[in-house]
C-alpha positions in Angstrom: 91.8 86.0 76.4 91.6 85.5 72.6 93.9 87.3 70.3 91.1 89.3 68.6 89.8 90.4 72.0 93.3 91.5 73.0 93.6 93.5 69.8 90.2 95.1 70.3 91.4 96.3 73.8 94.5 98.0 72.4 92.7 101.0 71.0 90.8 102.1 74.2 94.1 101.7 76.1 96.0 103.9 73.6 93.1 106.4 73.6 93.2 106.6 77.4 96.9 107.2 77.4 96.7 110.0 74.9 93.8 111.6 76.8 95.7 111.6 80.1 98.7 113.1 78.3 96.5 115.8 76.9 95.0 116.7 80.2 98.5 116.8 81.7 99.6 119.0 78.8 96.8 121.5 79.5 98.2 122.2 83.0 101.5 123.2 81.3 100.0 125.0 78.3 101.6 128.3 77.4 100.5 131.1 75.1 101.7 130.4 71.6 100.8 131.7 68.2 97.8 129.7 66.9 98.1 129.1 63.1 94.7 128.3 61.4 96.3 126.1 58.7 98.7 123.3 59.3 100.5 121.0 56.8 102.7 118.0 57.3 103.1 114.3 56.9 102.6 111.2 59.0 103.9 107.7 59.3 102.3 104.8 61.2 102.0 101.0 61.6 98.8 99.4 60.6 97.9 96.5 62.9 95.5 94.6 60.6 93.0 91.9 61.8 91.2 89.6 59.5 87.9 87.9 60.1 85.1 86.2 58.1 85.7 83.5 55.6 87.6 83.2 52.3 88.2 80.1 50.2 87.7 81.1 46.5 90.8 83.1 45.9 90.4 83.8 42.2 88.4 82.5 39.2 90.9 79.6 38.8 91.7 78.7 42.5 89.4 77.4 45.2 91.5 76.1 48.1 90.3 72.9 49.8 90.1 74.4 53.3 88.6 77.9 54.2 90.6 80.5 56.0 89.0 82.6 58.7 91.2 84.7 60.9 94.5 86.5 60.5 96.6 89.5 61.2 99.6 91.5 60.1 101.6 94.7 60.5 101.9 96.9 57.5 103.0 100.6 56.7 100.8 103.7 56.5 102.0 107.1 55.3 100.1 110.3 54.5 100.2 113.9 53.5 98.0 115.9 55.9 96.2 119.3 56.2 94.5 120.7 59.2 92.2 123.7 59.6 91.8 125.1 63.1 89.7 128.3 63.1 89.8 128.1 67.0 91.3 126.1 69.7 88.5 123.6 70.0 86.9 122.8 66.7 88.5 122.1 63.3 89.0 119.7 60.4 91.6 117.3 59.1 92.4 115.7 55.8 94.8 112.8 55.2 95.7 111.5 51.7 97.5 108.3 52.5 99.1 105.1 51.3 97.2 102.5 53.4 98.4 98.8 53.4 95.9 96.3 54.9 97.9 93.2 54.2 98.6 90.3 56.5 98.6 86.5 57.0 95.7 84.2 57.7 96.0 81.6 60.5 97.3 78.3 59.0 94.8 75.6 58.3 95.0 71.8 57.7 94.2 70.7 54.2 92.6 67.3 53.4 96.0 65.9 52.8 96.6 66.3 56.5 99.2 69.0 55.7 99.5 72.6 56.6 98.3 75.4 54.3 99.1 79.1 54.5 97.7 82.2 52.9 99.2 85.7 53.0 98.0 88.8 51.2 99.1 92.3 50.2 96.0 94.5 49.8 96.7 98.2 49.8 94.9 101.5 49.0 95.2 105.1 48.3 92.9 106.5 51.1 91.2 109.8 51.5 90.4 110.5 55.1 88.5 113.7 56.0 87.8 114.1 59.7 86.2 116.4 62.2 88.9 117.5 64.8 87.9 118.3 68.4 90.1 119.5 71.2 87.7 119.0 74.1 90.0 120.4 76.8 91.2 123.3 74.6 94.7 121.8 74.9 97.3 119.8 73.0 95.1 116.6 73.2 92.5 116.1 70.4 90.2 113.5 69.0 89.0 113.0 65.4 86.5 111.0 63.4 85.3 110.8 59.9 84.7 108.6 56.8 87.4 106.8 54.7 87.3 106.5 51.0 89.8 103.9 49.7 90.9 103.2 46.1 92.6 99.8 45.6 96.1 99.8 44.1 97.4 96.3 45.1 95.6 92.9 45.5 98.1 90.0 45.5 98.0 86.8 47.5 100.4 83.9 48.1 99.0 80.4 48.8 101.2 77.6 50.1 100.4 73.9 50.7 102.9 71.2 51.5 104.1 69.2 48.6 102.9 71.9 46.2 104.6 74.9 44.7 103.5 78.3 46.0 100.7 80.0 44.1 101.0 83.7 43.6 98.2 85.6 41.9 95.7 88.4 42.3 92.4 88.3 44.1 89.4 88.2 42.0 86.3 90.3 42.8 88.2 93.1 44.6 86.3 96.3 45.2 88.0 99.2 43.4 86.5 101.7 45.8 85.6 101.1 49.5 83.8 103.3 52.0 84.3 102.9 55.7 85.1 105.0 58.8 87.8 105.8 61.3 88.3 107.6 64.6 91.2 108.3 66.8 93.1 110.6 69.2 96.4 112.4 69.3 98.5 115.0 71.1 100.4 117.9 69.7 103.9 118.3 71.2 105.4 121.8 70.3 108.9 121.8 68.9 109.2 125.5 68.1 109.9 128.5 70.3 106.5 129.8 71.7 107.3 133.3 70.4 107.9 132.1 66.8 105.0 132.8 64.3 106.0 129.5 62.6 105.0 126.6 64.8 106.1 123.0 64.4 104.6 120.1 66.4 105.3 116.4 66.7 102.0 114.5 67.1 101.7 110.9 68.3 98.3 109.5 67.4 96.3 106.3 67.5 93.3 105.5 65.3 90.8 102.7 64.7 89.6 101.8 61.1 86.3 99.9 61.3 85.5 96.9 59.1 82.0 98.3 58.7 81.6 98.7 54.9 85.2 97.5 54.4 84.9 94.0 52.9 87.6 94.1 50.3 85.8 91.7 47.9 82.3 91.5 46.5 82.3 87.7 47.2 82.6 85.7 50.5 82.7 87.4 53.9 86.3 88.3 54.4 86.7 91.7 56.2 89.4 93.5 58.2 89.7 96.2 60.8 92.8 98.1 61.7 94.4 99.7 64.8 96.9 102.3 63.7 99.6 103.9 65.8 102.0 106.5 64.4 103.4 110.0 64.5 102.8 113.2 62.5 105.0 116.2 61.9 103.0 119.4 61.3 103.9 123.0 60.4 101.8 126.1 60.6 102.4 129.9 60.4 100.2 132.4 62.4 99.4 135.8 61.0 101.1 138.7 62.7 98.8 140.9 64.9 97.2 143.7 62.9 97.8 146.3 65.5 99.7 147.4 68.5 99.0 146.1 72.0 97.7 147.0 75.5 98.5 150.0 77.6 97.0 152.0 80.4 96.8 155.6 79.8 97.2 159.3 80.3 94.7 162.1 80.7 91.3 161.5 78.9 90.4 163.5 75.9 86.9 162.1 75.8 84.9 159.3 77.5 81.7 157.5 76.9 79.2 156.8 79.7 79.5 153.5 81.6 77.8 150.4 80.3 77.0 147.8 83.0 79.7 145.6 81.3 82.3 147.9 79.7 83.6 151.4 80.2 85.3 152.8 77.1 87.5 155.9 76.9 90.0 157.4 74.5 93.1 159.2 75.7 95.3 161.1 73.3 98.3 163.4 73.4 97.9 167.1 72.9 100.7 167.0 70.4 102.0 164.0 68.5 105.8 164.2 68.7 107.6 162.3 65.8 110.8 161.7 67.7 112.8 162.8 70.6 116.5 162.9 71.7 117.0 160.6 74.6 119.9 160.1 77.0 119.5 156.7 78.6 121.2 155.4 81.7 121.3 151.7 80.8 121.9 149.1 83.5 124.3 146.3 82.8 123.2 142.9 84.0 126.3 141.3 85.7 125.9 137.9 84.0 127.3 136.2 81.0 124.9 133.5 79.7 126.2 130.3 78.2 124.4 128.1 75.6 123.1 124.7 76.7 125.7 122.0 76.1 128.6 124.4 75.5 131.3 125.8 77.8 132.6 128.3 75.3 131.6 132.0 75.6 128.8 132.4 73.0 129.8 134.2 69.8 127.0 136.8 70.2 129.3 138.4 72.9 131.8 140.8 71.4 135.2 139.2 71.9 138.3 141.3 71.1 141.9 140.5 70.2 144.6 141.8 72.6 145.4 144.5 70.0 141.8 145.6 69.8 141.4 145.5 73.6 144.4 147.8 73.9 142.4 150.7 72.3 139.0 149.8 73.7 137.3 152.4 75.9 133.9 152.1 77.4 133.0 155.6 76.2 133.1 154.3 72.6 129.7 152.6 73.3 127.9 155.8 74.3 127.5 157.2 70.8 126.7 155.8 67.4 124.5 152.9 68.4 121.3 151.9 66.5 118.4 154.3 67.2 115.6 151.8 67.6 114.5 153.0 71.1 110.8 152.9 70.2 109.3 151.0 73.1 109.9 147.8 71.0 112.9 145.6 70.6 116.2 147.4 71.0 119.3 146.2 69.3 121.1 149.3 70.6 121.0 148.2 74.3 122.0 144.7 73.4 125.0 145.9 71.4 126.1 147.6 74.6 125.4 144.6 76.9 127.3 142.2 74.5 130.4 144.2 75.3 130.1 143.4 79.0 133.4 141.5 79.2 135.2 144.4 77.4 133.6 146.9 79.7 134.6 144.9 82.7 138.2 144.5 81.4 138.4 148.3 80.7 137.2 149.1 84.2 139.5 146.6 85.9 142.4 148.0 83.8 141.5 151.6 84.9 141.1 150.5 88.6 144.1 148.3 89.3 143.1 147.7 93.0 139.7 146.2 92.1 139.0 142.5 92.3 136.1 140.3 91.2 134.5 136.9 91.9 133.2 134.9 88.9 130.5 132.4 89.9 129.7 129.8 87.2 126.5 127.8 87.4 125.6 124.6 85.6 122.6 122.4 86.4 123.7 119.7 88.9 127.3 120.2 87.7 129.4 122.7 89.8 132.6 121.4 88.2 131.4 122.5 84.8 130.1 125.8 86.4 133.7 126.5 87.5 134.9 125.7 84.0 132.5 128.4 82.7 133.9 130.9 85.2 137.4 129.9 84.2 136.8 130.6 80.5 135.6 134.2 81.4 138.7 134.6 83.6 141.0 133.4 80.8 139.5 136.0 78.4 140.1 138.9 80.9 143.7 137.7 81.6 144.8 137.0 78.1 143.0 139.8 76.2 143.0 142.7 78.7 146.1 141.6 80.6 144.4 141.5 84.0 146.5 139.9 86.8 145.0 136.5 87.4 145.3 136.9 91.2 142.6 139.7 91.0 140.0 137.2 89.7 138.5 134.4 91.9 136.3 131.6 90.4 133.8 129.2 91.9 131.3 126.7 90.6 127.7 126.0 91.6 124.9 123.9 90.5 122.5 126.8 90.7 123.1 130.6 90.9 122.7 132.4 94.2 119.4 133.9 92.8 118.1 131.0 90.7 115.2 131.2 88.3 114.2 127.5 88.6 112.7 126.9 92.0 112.1 123.5 93.7 108.9 121.9 92.5 108.8 124.0 89.2 107.2 122.1 86.3 106.4 124.7 83.7 108.9 126.4 81.3 111.8 124.4 82.7 113.8 124.7 79.5 113.7 128.5 79.6 114.4 128.6 83.4 117.4 126.4 83.1 118.8 128.4 80.2 118.7 131.5 82.5 120.5 129.6 85.2 123.4 128.5 83.0 125.6 131.6 83.4 128.6 133.2 85.1 127.7 136.0 87.5 130.2 138.8 88.2 130.5 139.9 91.8 132.8 142.6 93.3 133.1 144.8 96.4 134.7 147.5 94.2 132.3 150.3 93.6 134.2 151.3 90.4 132.9 148.1 88.8 129.5 147.3 90.3 126.8 149.1 92.2 124.7 147.4 94.9 121.0 148.2 94.7 119.6 145.9 97.4 122.3 144.4 99.6 125.3 142.2 98.9 123.3 139.7 96.7 121.8 142.3 94.4 124.4 143.9 92.3 124.6 145.2 88.8 127.5 146.5 86.7 127.6 150.3 86.9 125.3 151.6 84.1 126.4 153.0 80.8 125.0 156.3 79.6 124.1 156.2 75.9 122.4 158.6 73.5 119.9 158.0 70.7 116.8 159.4 69.0 113.5 157.8 70.1 111.0 157.2 67.4 107.2 157.4 68.1 107.6 158.2 71.9 105.2 156.5 74.2 103.5 159.9 75.1 102.6 160.2 71.4 100.4 157.1 71.5 96.6 157.2 71.3 95.3 155.0 74.1 92.1 153.0 74.1 90.7 151.7 77.4 87.9 149.2 77.4 87.5 148.6 81.2 86.5 145.0 81.9 87.1 143.7 78.3 89.4 140.9 79.3 86.7 139.3 81.5 83.6 140.3 79.5 84.5 140.4 75.8 85.7 137.7 73.5 87.5 140.5 71.6 87.0 144.1 70.5 88.2 146.4 67.7 88.3 150.1 66.9 87.3 152.0 63.8 88.9 155.4 63.4 87.1 157.7 60.9 88.4 161.1 59.7 86.4 164.1 58.5 86.5 162.8 54.9 84.9 159.4 55.9 88.1 157.4 55.5 88.2 154.5 58.0 91.1 152.9 59.7 90.5 149.5 61.5 92.6 148.3 64.5 92.2 145.1 66.3 91.1 142.6 67.4 92.2 143.1 71.0 91.5 140.9 74.0 92.9 142.9 76.9 91.5 146.0 78.6 93.9 148.4 76.9 95.4 149.0 73.4 97.6 151.7 71.9 98.1 153.1 68.4 100.9 155.6 67.5 99.4 159.0 66.8 101.6 159.2 63.7 100.0 156.1 62.3 96.5 157.6 62.6 97.5 161.0 61.1 99.5 159.4 58.2 100.5 162.2 55.9 98.3 164.8 57.6 99.6 167.3 60.1 96.4 167.4 62.1 92.9 165.9 62.1 89.6 165.2 63.9 88.5 161.6 64.3 85.4 159.7 65.3 86.2 156.6 67.3 83.9 153.6 67.4 84.7 150.6 69.6 82.8 147.3 68.7 83.1 144.3 71.0 81.4 140.9 71.2 80.7 139.6 74.7 81.3 136.0 75.8 77.5 135.6 75.8 77.3 136.6 72.1 76.0 140.2 72.7 77.5 143.1 70.6 78.6 146.2 72.4 79.4 149.5 70.5 80.8 152.7 72.1 81.8 156.0 70.5 84.3 158.8 71.3 86.4 161.3 69.4 89.9 162.8 69.3 91.8 165.7 67.7 95.5 165.2 66.9 98.3 167.6 65.8 101.6 166.3 64.6 104.8 168.2 65.3 108.5 167.5 65.0 110.7 169.3 67.6 114.4 168.5 67.2 115.2 170.4 70.4 112.9 168.2 72.6 114.9 165.9 74.9 114.2 163.2 77.4 115.9 161.0 80.0 115.4 157.2 80.4 116.3 155.0 83.3 115.7 151.3 83.8 115.6 149.0 86.8 115.9 145.2 86.5 114.2 142.4 88.5 115.1 138.8 89.3 112.7 136.1 88.2 109.1 136.5 89.7 110.2 139.2 92.2 108.1 142.4 92.4 108.7 143.3 96.0 112.4 143.9 95.1 111.3 147.3 94.0 112.1 148.4 97.5 115.7 147.6 96.9 115.8 150.4 94.3 114.4 153.0 96.6 117.7 154.7 97.2 118.5 154.7 93.4 115.1 156.2 92.6 115.3 158.8 95.3 118.9 159.9 94.9 119.5 159.5 91.2 116.2 159.6 89.3 114.0 162.0 91.3 116.5 165.0 91.3 116.3 165.0 87.5 112.6 165.6 87.5 111.6 169.2 87.3 108.2 170.9 88.0 105.4 170.2 85.5 107.4 167.5 83.7 105.8 164.2 82.6 107.1 160.8 83.9 106.1 157.7 82.0 106.7 154.5 83.8 106.1 151.1 82.1 106.7 147.7 83.5 107.4 144.5 81.6 108.0 140.8 82.2 109.4 137.9 80.2 107.2 135.2 78.6 107.6 132.7 81.5 104.4 132.2 83.4 100.7 133.0 82.8 99.8 136.1 80.8 97.4 137.5 83.4 99.8 137.0 86.2 102.6 138.7 84.3 100.4 141.7 83.5 99.6 142.1 87.2 103.3 141.6 88.1 104.5 144.3 85.7 101.8 146.7 86.9 102.8 146.2 90.5 106.4 146.9 89.6 105.6 150.1 87.8 103.2 151.3 90.5 105.8 150.6 93.1 108.4 152.8 91.3 105.8 155.6 90.9 105.0 155.6 94.6 108.7 155.9 95.6 109.2 158.8 93.2 106.0 160.5 94.3 107.1 160.4 98.0 110.6 161.8 97.1 109.0 164.6 95.0 106.8 165.5 97.9 109.8 165.9 100.2 111.6 168.1 97.8 108.5 170.3 97.2 108.3 169.8 93.4 104.8 170.2 91.9 102.9 169.7 88.7 104.6 166.4 87.8 102.3 164.2 85.7 102.6 160.4 85.8 101.6 157.9 83.1 102.0 154.3 84.5 101.5 151.1 82.6 101.9 147.4 83.1 102.4 145.6 79.8 103.3 142.1 81.1 104.8 139.8 78.5 103.1 141.6 75.6 105.6 141.0 72.7 104.4 144.1 70.8 105.6 146.4 73.7 108.5 144.3 75.1 111.8 146.1 75.2 113.5 142.9 73.8 112.7 139.6 72.2 112.3 136.5 74.4 114.5 134.2 72.4 117.7 134.4 74.5 118.1 134.2 78.3 119.6 137.7 78.4 116.7 139.1 76.5 114.2 137.6 79.0 116.3 138.9 81.9 116.2 142.4 80.4 112.5 142.2 79.9 112.0 141.8 83.7 112.1 145.6 84.0 110.6 148.9 84.8 111.5 151.7 82.4 111.2 155.4 83.5 111.0 158.1 80.8 111.3 161.7 81.9 109.8 164.1 79.4 110.8 167.8 79.6 107.9 170.3 80.1 109.5 172.5 77.4 
């Protein structure tokens, strides 16, 4: 096979490799913020191939033997911009330094001696392209024109028994128009929850010689196969509104469309805040950073002198008050004292013992080292007798997140499995909720003020929207004609705080208009109305309980039956409201996580309802939601493994009828 034919085959092979990588990437695609504008730079190697004929090099030099074919590898570098209004179609622009130099094949001059010719021809190139992601994935293709402005045109001619001739080509086009096409794949480097995304993008491209004869004389032309990598950055806009919920008792509803049912559900009174006493579960795990065996510095580590005066009760008051259904620094500030709480409890219960099980992927020896570091802290700081603490190492925890055959989200799963689990048969330290393998630290009771309680949200339900509509939005118009716009939404439900709608007003009547676009392009519009009254009641109080789940387990709700029946249900009085909301972490598909969280919340409601029926209590109202991985409603962020573990939860709010 000839060299030129081999070179021509390289591009289809590179294209096929990138296409296969893109299709594979689609199977592992995760929900990420999607910036519309991306900026970055690229670097590549130009594999240049010469053909045609050249013999007249400049006005003063015509060589005795013509040169025909050649090749060379030269650099390419660009500044780039991409515009992606959607996942499939977009545009690209590269402004590049483009070197098309190389060396011609040697020829034999009439002197029966060898002659060589090399050249350095380079350009500033402007390359606008249409960008297409045909599989709506990380793989993309692009094509467009190339406008090149010549900036270098030197050559070196060598013939035996003569000195080298170095000069500049004559008759070089100052501007050249041609075309290019290629393919690439975007490999994410950023956390998928970060609004600022960074990708590393290998790419391959083909620059045609059509229209790209560098000179206005002779027939010399060149084409180029380019292989390189680009680094891109983009920032997505934050959502303009709050996110999906399912709702309480309807205030008004609109008749059913064959595609969409729309209803609005609003509280009778919008409460601005509420005192809350929360019984907060303590996950019995200490998570270690990848590549480190030291206890992470986000955990609160005391000196022996500080430990001497530490009491668990200190954590029950004075914590941050951001218990608003969103991220809660208050609960994490309690959890990060887990080793101090454990040390205080062991010090107060001198007969108690614990087992520390450290897990490190495929390295049980390192797992035992992790457990040993926790033991050392308890012994040296809290003075716990070392004989009361046993340690062991494993390659995976007893209840592991990563399962055999898993291919998606492996980094997040393995972060969650690199930890030390605390086990004990001493009820003063831990409580079992589902057998010997399902234990938690005994919960901590903490007090705070809850802003914008969930029962003060205005809930919009567009039944069937996630399957029928591309998106939908809501316009809220007051009696003076002022309009507030919320959206766009893509799921069935959405929620807006009643306080946000009322603003500075204490009450108001509002017209609600939902507008949605179906996937077939049809516009749907529905109307409803609500009346809101705002009231601040400093005496109103509530209770909050949480139950935690291991990865991808919904049926373990049964293991909490005794806790829900014996602890939670007795605290519910006649005519009170119980709000139950389920959440998941960001691992897995969005639709599956929403269903999983709904199953967890419904399971908790059913257990409580059966217990209430046995006790004869009446008039209890339930509001039950499944938020899935929705970051706008998640109790915690999803950056750290402990945050993801705490997001696998069902939260139960008990609101006093008074």
